[in-house]
N, C-alpha and C positions, 0 to 999 in steps of 0.2 A: 458753204462754198467759199465764202469770203476769207475764212481762215486759211484754206488751202491756197488761195491766190496770194494771200499775205506771205505764207510760207515760201511760195515760189519766188516772190519778189525779194524776200530776204535772202534766199539762196543765191539768186543771181547777183545781188549786191555783194554778198560775202565772197562768192567765187571770184568776181572781178577784183575785189580788194585783196584776196589771198593769192591769186595766181600771178598778179602783176605787182611790180614794186611801185606802189603809189605812196606819195608822201603823207597823204591823209586818206584814210579808208573811206570809200563811198558808203559803206555800211555805218560807220560812225556818224557821218553827216546825216544819213537817213534816220538813224536812231534818235539822235538829239533833236532833229527838227520835227519829228513826228511823235515825240515823247508824250505819253498820255497815261495817267495813273489808272484809268479804267481798263486799258488794254495791256498794261504792263504784265499782268499775271500770265498771259499766253505769249506775248511778244518776246519777253526775256528768255524763257526756256527755248523758244524757237530759234532765237539768235544763237544761243550757246550750242544747241544741237547742230545747227548748220555750220557753225565755226569748227566744231570737232570733226564733222563729216568732211568739210573742205580741207582741213589741215591733214587729215588722213589721206585724202586723194593726192594732195601735193606731195606729201611725204612718200607715198608709194610710187608716184610718178618719178620723182627725183631719184629714188632708190633704184627703180628699173632703168632709168636713163644712165645713171652712173655705172651700172653693171655693163651696159652696152658700150659706153664711151671709154671707160678707163680699162685699158687692156695692158698697157706697157708697165713694166716693173717700176720705172722711175715715177710714173704717175701714181701708182699704188703706194709707193714710198712717201710721196708728198701727201697723199690722202691719209696715210697713217698718222702723220704729224698733226694734221687738222683734226683727225679723230681723237687723238690724245688730248688736244686742247678742249674739244667739245665734251669729252668724257669728264674732264676736270670740273666743268660747270654742271653737267648732268641734268637731273630732274628739275632742280630749282632754277637753273638757267632757262629752261623752257617756260617755266611758270613766270619768271621775270619778263621774258620776251613776249609772252602772251598778254601780260598786263600792260605793256607799253606798246604804242602803235608803230614806231618806226622800224625796228629791225625784224619784225615778225616774219614776213615773207622770206627774207634771206635766211633766217634761222630754220624755217621749215625745209627749204631746199637743201641747206647744208646738212641738216640731220638725216634727210633721206639719202644724200650722196655718201655719207660715211656709214650708213646703215646702223644708226644709233639705236640701242635698246630694243625693247619689244613694243608692239603696237598698243597694248593695254596701258603700259606705263606712259607712253607718249600721249595717248588720248587723255589720260587722267591729268597730266601736266597741262595740256592745252585747255581742258575743262576748267581747272583751277585758275589758270592765268587769264583766260577770257572772261570768266565769271568776275574776277576782281576788276578787270577793265570795265565791263558793262555795269557793274554795281557803281563804280566811280562815275561813269557817264550818266547813270540814272540820277545820282545825287547831284551832280553838276546841273543836269537839265532841270530837275525839280526845284532846286534852290535858285537856279538862274531865272526860272519862270516866276518864282515867288518874289524875286527882287524887282522884276519889271511890271508886276501887277499892282 
């Protein structure tokens, strides 16, 4: 039961961090402050799974919202210009944004608004990007703890 509660807690932190434009993700703070090698084997996959789920929710929400809001031809033309720029970065742009904390939410909303790619490709890019980020945070937390002990 404690793993289920932990999953729910991580889900809530991740959703808050992904849905709102926060300068520092609450999930990142939680992860680095509660870092523990004994629980890493199940916390890390949980975080990555939750991040992919939440990214897909935000992506689909912004995709739905853009289809309801953007009706005029002028707005569609402006959106087309943005879509061309985003397509220039593509898959690796999502991976880079997923690996860095600051532009991530904005990227998710933008990708949904321009209806970028397919969901599988999007999910894979988020999975790779967020894995890179949390592996980096794990190394920082582990070696940071080692420095202060």
